[in-house]
Each structure stands twice: as structure tokens, then as C-alpha cells.
Backbone as CSV, one residue per row, in Angstrom:
resi,resn,N_x,N_y,N_z,CA_x,CA_y,CA_z,C_x,C_y,C_z
1,UNK,-32.731,-10.434,-12.476,-31.351,-10.515,-13.084,-30.407,-9.931,-12.354
2,UNK,-29.492,-10.533,-12.167,-28.067,-10.223,-11.793,-27.081,-11.082,-12.578
3,UNK,-26.172,-10.692,-12.379,-24.848,-10.948,-12.398,-24.297,-12.754,-12.148
4,UNK,-23.500,-13.412,-13.146,-23.796,-14.638,-12.724,-22.533,-15.371,-12.012
5,UNK,-21.567,-14.147,-11.800,-20.874,-14.236,-10.364,-20.264,-13.060,-10.096
6,UNK,-19.821,-13.714,-8.805,-19.562,-12.214,-7.782,-18.244,-12.154,-8.563
7,UNK,-17.764,-12.311,-8.990,-16.059,-11.844,-9.902,-15.688,-12.129,-10.946
8,UNK,-14.788,-11.089,-11.368,-14.780,-11.447,-12.851,-13.056,-11.294,-13.061
9,UNK,-11.930,-11.987,-13.952,-11.140,-11.196,-13.916,-10.674,-11.058,-15.473
10,UNK,-9.669,-10.091,-15.603,-8.927,-10.397,-17.309,-7.840,-9.658,-17.439
11,UNK,-6.973,-9.615,-18.567,-6.073,-9.094,-18.125,-6.137,-7.418,-19.239
12,UNK,-4.921,-6.295,-18.693,-4.713,-4.933,-19.565,-4.986,-5.922,-21.452
13,UNK,-3.979,-6.796,-21.525,-3.587,-6.600,-23.216,-4.389,-6.869,-23.396
14,UNK,-5.610,-7.765,-23.174,-6.583,-8.504,-24.364,-8.316,-7.548,-24.327
15,UNK,-7.838,-6.219,-22.479,-8.623,-4.726,-23.439,-9.861,-5.221,-23.262
16,UNK,-10.557,-6.365,-22.589,-11.804,-6.656,-22.207,-11.863,-7.494,-20.960
17,UNK,-13.113,-7.597,-20.157,-14.082,-8.382,-19.494,-14.950,-8.840,-19.945
18,UNK,-15.223,-10.059,-20.486,-16.397,-10.293,-20.539,-17.688,-10.866,-19.475
19,UNK,-18.414,-10.388,-18.963,-19.125,-10.402,-18.170,-20.982,-10.891,-18.433
20,UNK,-21.123,-12.186,-17.483,-22.428,-12.231,-17.682,-23.839,-12.069,-17.117
21,UNK,-24.665,-12.543,-17.402,-25.591,-12.029,-16.459,-26.937,-13.106,-16.373
22,UNK,-27.665,-13.028,-15.357,-29.219,-13.912,-16.040,-30.552,-13.421,-15.200
23,UNK,-31.342,-13.448,-16.336,-32.516,-13.597,-15.748,-32.929,-14.586,-15.081
24,UNK,-33.586,-14.548,-12.993,-33.671,-15.681,-12.781,-35.129,-15.840,-11.863
25,UNK,-35.277,-16.881,-12.057,-37.206,-16.532,-11.826,-38.539,-16.716,-12.648
26,UNK,-37.755,-17.256,-14.165,-37.910,-17.170,-15.570,-37.922,-16.426,-16.245
27,UNK,-39.166,-16.011,-17.078,-38.205,-15.320,-18.829,-39.773,-14.300,-18.535
28,UNK,-38.775,-13.382,-19.330,-40.095,-12.615,-19.801,-40.308,-12.535,-21.237
29,UNK,-42.083,-12.012,-21.337,-42.159,-12.128,-22.951,-41.638,-10.825,-23.732
30,UNK,-41.173,-10.209,-23.547,-40.711,-8.787,-24.190,-39.265,-8.765,-23.694
31,UNK,-38.743,-7.910,-24.597,-36.975,-7.440,-24.672,-37.078,-6.290,-23.387
32,UNK,-35.642,-7.064,-22.529,-35.641,-5.777,-21.959,-34.529,-5.760,-21.466
33,UNK,-33.616,-4.116,-21.666,-32.593,-3.719,-21.406,-31.523,-3.572,-19.711
34,UNK,-30.509,-3.883,-19.577,-29.827,-3.702,-18.201,-28.925,-3.092,-18.355
35,UNK,-28.913,-1.979,-17.662,-27.560,-0.330,-17.729,-26.869,-1.285,-16.690
36,UNK,-25.275,-1.299,-17.158,-24.346,-2.436,-15.864,-23.006,-0.758,-16.244
37,UNK,-23.256,0.183,-15.132,-22.451,0.791,-14.703,-20.946,0.857,-13.315
38,UNK,-20.129,1.287,-13.571,-18.755,0.855,-12.159,-19.715,1.587,-10.951
39,UNK,-19.677,0.885,-10.753,-19.765,1.404,-9.212,-19.001,1.854,-8.121
40,UNK,-19.449,3.141,-7.743,-18.251,3.482,-6.626,-18.480,3.051,-4.822
41,UNK,-18.579,1.763,-5.046,-18.099,0.829,-3.521,-16.834,0.526,-3.521
42,UNK,-16.402,0.090,-2.138,-15.169,-0.035,-1.786,-15.235,-1.262,-1.285
43,UNK,-14.122,-1.741,-2.052,-12.345,-0.766,-2.273,-12.135,-1.253,-3.839
44,UNK,-11.492,0.059,-3.947,-11.691,-0.196,-5.538,-10.072,0.610,-6.171
45,UNK,-9.283,-0.057,-6.328,-7.543,0.517,-6.645,-7.568,0.967,-7.777
46,UNK,-8.583,-0.023,-8.844,-8.218,0.723,-10.224,-9.122,2.250,-9.986
47,UNK,-8.305,2.742,-10.986,-8.950,4.142,-11.340,-9.570,4.622,-13.175
48,UNK,-11.213,4.982,-12.940,-12.144,4.963,-13.775,-11.586,6.149,-14.612
49,UNK,-11.803,5.845,-16.228,-11.044,6.619,-17.094,-9.585,5.941,-17.078
50,UNK,-8.706,5.256,-16.845,-7.605,5.189,-16.402,-6.913,4.158,-17.017
51,UNK,-7.808,3.484,-16.062,-7.539,1.863,-16.037,-8.519,0.937,-16.800
52,UNK,-10.227,1.446,-17.001,-10.994,1.285,-17.268,-12.161,2.317,-17.894
53,UNK,-13.398,1.875,-18.511,-13.262,2.415,-19.299,-15.192,3.570,-18.247
54,UNK,-15.231,3.621,-18.285,-16.516,3.991,-17.494,-17.580,4.502,-17.874
55,UNK,-17.939,4.886,-19.052,-19.601,4.513,-19.763,-20.106,3.262,-19.714
56,UNK,-21.241,3.861,-18.818,-22.459,2.771,-18.996,-22.491,1.914,-20.137
57,UNK,-22.474,0.556,-19.939,-22.805,0.020,-21.020,-24.075,-1.160,-20.939
58,UNK,-24.928,-1.214,-21.858,-26.329,-2.309,-22.395,-25.563,-3.212,-22.329
59,UNK,-26.661,-4.376,-21.685,-26.843,-5.592,-21.912,-28.539,-5.700,-22.396
60,UNK,-28.678,-6.264,-23.729,-30.348,-6.316,-23.994,-30.519,-8.311,-24.030
61,UNK,-31.327,-8.334,-23.051,-32.122,-9.476,-23.047,-33.629,-9.504,-24.130
62,UNK,-33.387,-11.019,-24.886,-34.794,-10.619,-25.496,-35.337,-11.864,-25.624
63,UNK,-36.687,-11.461,-26.043,-37.632,-12.323,-25.254,-37.485,-14.052,-25.229
64,UNK,-38.299,-13.530,-23.827,-37.848,-15.577,-23.583,-36.177,-15.588,-22.995
65,UNK,-35.576,-14.851,-23.093,-33.633,-14.930,-22.996,-33.914,-15.236,-21.520
66,UNK,-32.667,-16.077,-20.913,-32.391,-15.777,-19.521,-31.425,-15.595,-19.561
67,UNK,-29.986,-15.622,-20.778,-28.962,-15.124,-20.620,-28.040,-13.905,-21.576
68,UNK,-27.590,-12.759,-21.276,-26.992,-11.967,-21.429,-25.617,-11.702,-20.872
69,UNK,-24.422,-10.837,-21.623,-23.501,-10.179,-21.281,-22.919,-9.574,-21.669
70,UNK,-21.967,-8.262,-21.454,-21.019,-7.139,-22.268,-19.919,-7.128,-21.471
71,UNK,-18.998,-6.482,-22.801,-17.938,-6.881,-22.625,-17.080,-4.951,-21.701
72,UNK,-17.057,-5.620,-20.657,-16.779,-3.898,-20.225,-14.872,-3.679,-20.218
73,UNK,-14.869,-2.513,-21.231,-13.504,-2.097,-21.549,-12.443,-2.043,-20.270
74,UNK,-11.219,-2.701,-20.440,-10.201,-2.369,-19.279,-9.288,-1.657,-20.569
75,UNK,-8.061,-0.840,-19.376,-7.877,0.363,-20.636,-6.070,-0.020,-20.431
76,UNK,-5.441,-1.042,-21.573,-3.755,-0.722,-20.738,-2.842,0.261,-20.651
77,UNK,-1.811,0.004,-19.926,-0.501,1.233,-19.811,0.576,0.534,-19.398
78,UNK,1.852,1.442,-19.535,2.523,0.905,-19.578,3.849,0.999,-18.122
79,UNK,2.438,0.864,-16.803,2.928,0.811,-15.667,3.116,-0.064,-15.408
80,UNK,3.986,-0.712,-14.447,3.738,-1.826,-13.918,3.709,-1.364,-12.345
81,UNK,1.787,-1.957,-11.981,1.717,-1.703,-10.460,0.621,-2.660,-9.837
82,UNK,0.476,-3.598,-10.802,0.287,-5.046,-10.010,-1.498,-4.712,-10.350
83,UNK,-2.442,-6.157,-10.114,-3.976,-6.120,-10.057,-3.828,-5.241,-9.236
84,UNK,-5.422,-4.906,-10.304,-5.938,-3.675,-10.029,-7.972,-4.171,-9.436
85,UNK,-8.458,-3.218,-9.242,-9.974,-4.413,-8.838,-10.790,-2.776,-8.935
86,UNK,-11.653,-3.202,-9.686,-13.263,-2.047,-9.151,-14.312,-2.560,-9.843
87,UNK,-15.339,-2.373,-9.095,-16.447,-2.727,-9.071,-17.529,-2.658,-9.884
88,UNK,-18.916,-2.947,-10.640,-19.696,-2.535,-11.366,-21.016,-3.323,-10.500
89,UNK,-22.313,-2.397,-10.984,-23.679,-2.233,-10.908,-24.207,-2.623,-11.905
90,UNK,-25.827,-3.598,-11.499,-26.676,-2.894,-12.399,-27.824,-2.287,-12.385
91,UNK,-27.822,-1.377,-13.078,-29.072,-0.076,-13.188,-30.207,0.537,-14.287
92,UNK,-30.376,0.646,-13.725,-31.604,1.253,-14.514,-32.702,-0.082,-15.739
93,UNK,-32.497,-0.989,-14.985,-33.534,-1.810,-15.281,-34.882,-1.868,-16.116
94,UNK,-35.291,-1.993,-16.836,-36.834,-1.385,-17.304,-37.631,-2.417,-17.235
95,UNK,-38.691,-2.213,-17.475,-40.362,-3.580,-18.039,-40.458,-3.902,-17.003
96,UNK,-39.892,-3.358,-15.455,-40.920,-4.726,-14.506,-39.671,-5.448,-14.076
97,UNK,-38.893,-5.061,-14.841,-37.727,-6.257,-14.448,-36.799,-6.365,-13.046
98,UNK,-36.494,-6.811,-12.182,-35.641,-5.933,-10.983,-34.024,-6.839,-10.673
99,UNK,-33.669,-6.411,-9.971,-32.353,-6.683,-9.258,-32.110,-8.133,-8.806
100,UNK,-31.705,-8.696,-9.152,-31.366,-9.396,-7.906,-31.387,-9.550,-6.371
101,UNK,-31.440,-9.946,-5.730,-31.348,-9.574,-3.621,-29.517,-9.672,-3.998
102,UNK,-28.932,-10.940,-4.481,-28.276,-11.695,-5.191,-26.992,-10.664,-6.436
103,UNK,-25.893,-10.679,-6.008,-25.530,-11.075,-6.664,-25.405,-9.249,-7.596
104,UNK,-26.097,-8.003,-7.621,-26.180,-6.681,-8.049,-25.374,-5.889,-8.313
105,UNK,-24.079,-6.422,-7.723,-22.822,-5.760,-7.725,-22.026,-6.970,-7.842
106,UNK,-21.108,-6.757,-8.817,-19.654,-8.069,-8.704,-17.913,-7.117,-9.148
107,UNK,-16.913,-7.435,-8.687,-15.961,-7.129,-8.539,-15.257,-7.192,-10.384
108,UNK,-13.918,-6.456,-10.110,-13.538,-6.936,-11.639,-12.427,-6.813,-11.099
109,UNK,-11.027,-7.774,-11.187,-9.761,-7.270,-11.186,-8.694,-7.871,-12.505
110,UNK,-8.124,-6.761,-12.921,-7.262,-5.648,-14.477,-6.235,-6.755,-13.386
111,UNK,-5.725,-7.781,-14.278,-4.447,-8.193,-14.267,-3.213,-7.667,-14.777
112,UNK,-2.152,-6.991,-14.526,-1.465,-6.152,-14.971,-0.871,-6.947,-16.173
113,UNK,-0.986,-6.405,-17.566,0.073,-7.307,-18.050,1.688,-6.281,-18.498
114,UNK,1.761,-5.399,-17.673,3.228,-4.616,-17.801,4.574,-5.475,-17.666
115,UNK,5.345,-5.568,-18.264,6.721,-6.813,-17.609,7.846,-5.851,-17.664
116,UNK,8.286,-5.852,-16.464,9.746,-5.487,-16.442,10.949,-6.262,-16.666
117,UNK,11.456,-5.853,-17.714,12.749,-6.740,-17.968,14.247,-6.082,-18.170
118,UNK,14.936,-7.025,-18.178,16.517,-6.107,-18.501,17.231,-7.041,-20.164
119,UNK,17.898,-6.358,-20.556,18.416,-7.310,-21.843,19.707,-5.940,-21.866
120,UNK,20.765,-6.952,-22.462,21.957,-6.555,-23.047,21.545,-6.155,-24.395
121,UNK,22.688,-5.477,-24.344,22.762,-4.821,-26.191,23.959,-5.162,-26.533
122,UNK,24.825,-6.480,-26.538,25.826,-6.964,-27.336,25.035,-8.533,-26.722
123,UNK,26.059,-9.483,-27.666,25.342,-10.307,-27.746,26.724,-11.428,-26.492
124,UNK,27.317,-10.435,-26.688,29.337,-10.470,-25.939,30.211,-9.741,-25.812
125,UNK,30.610,-9.804,-23.975,31.237,-8.262,-23.213,32.327,-9.110,-23.145
């Protein structure tokens, strides 16, 4: 099993980033689960629990399925901070399925959706 891409992105405003996983080299006759967790691999500029949810997520592959996905929650704030990065990893694969040598981790970029603006309080001065 591996992530379909090395990098994913989404905005704070959307609230999640959809991450796809694929089973390579065949199919499984039985359903199995894969856990996706935040990774401590550097570099990381986003803060767990502040910019993204740190709860592990479960992706389920049904029998004969080669694709699955999870929605990784990202958290919005009112701070103008620019884009932030964190990583996720595949873990706790059961039923004899292994993490593929490539793309066992992936990066997620959270695009800041907080805008700074100036407005006038009157239409004319």
C-alpha cells in the first residue's frame, strides 16, 4: 500500500484534505484496514492540534479493491501565517499487507485562507 502522490494540498477554509491510497501489485481477497497518522518526519511547519487534527485515520480496502481514501482534517484559524506543511505516514497495516517502498509518507500543504484587509467605515470623507 502507498499514497498515490507524494504531496497533497488544501485550504484551511475547506476543512480537510482528501488523500488517496493505492494497493500495488495485486488485490486482496479479504478486506483490510490501513492507519494514516501524522508523521514526525521533518520539515514540519504546521502544528498538530492547532493546524491539523492528530487523530489517526482508518482507510478500508474492501476485497478486490485497489484504491481507498481518507479525509485528513485541517483546522482553520484567524491568524495570517502563510502556507504550512506537515507529513502523514502509513501505519498499522494488517492481514500481511506491507507499506510499499515508495510513498509510505506524504506531505500536506495547508494553504492559509485568512485574509487581511482594510476598509473604510464611511462611503465618503
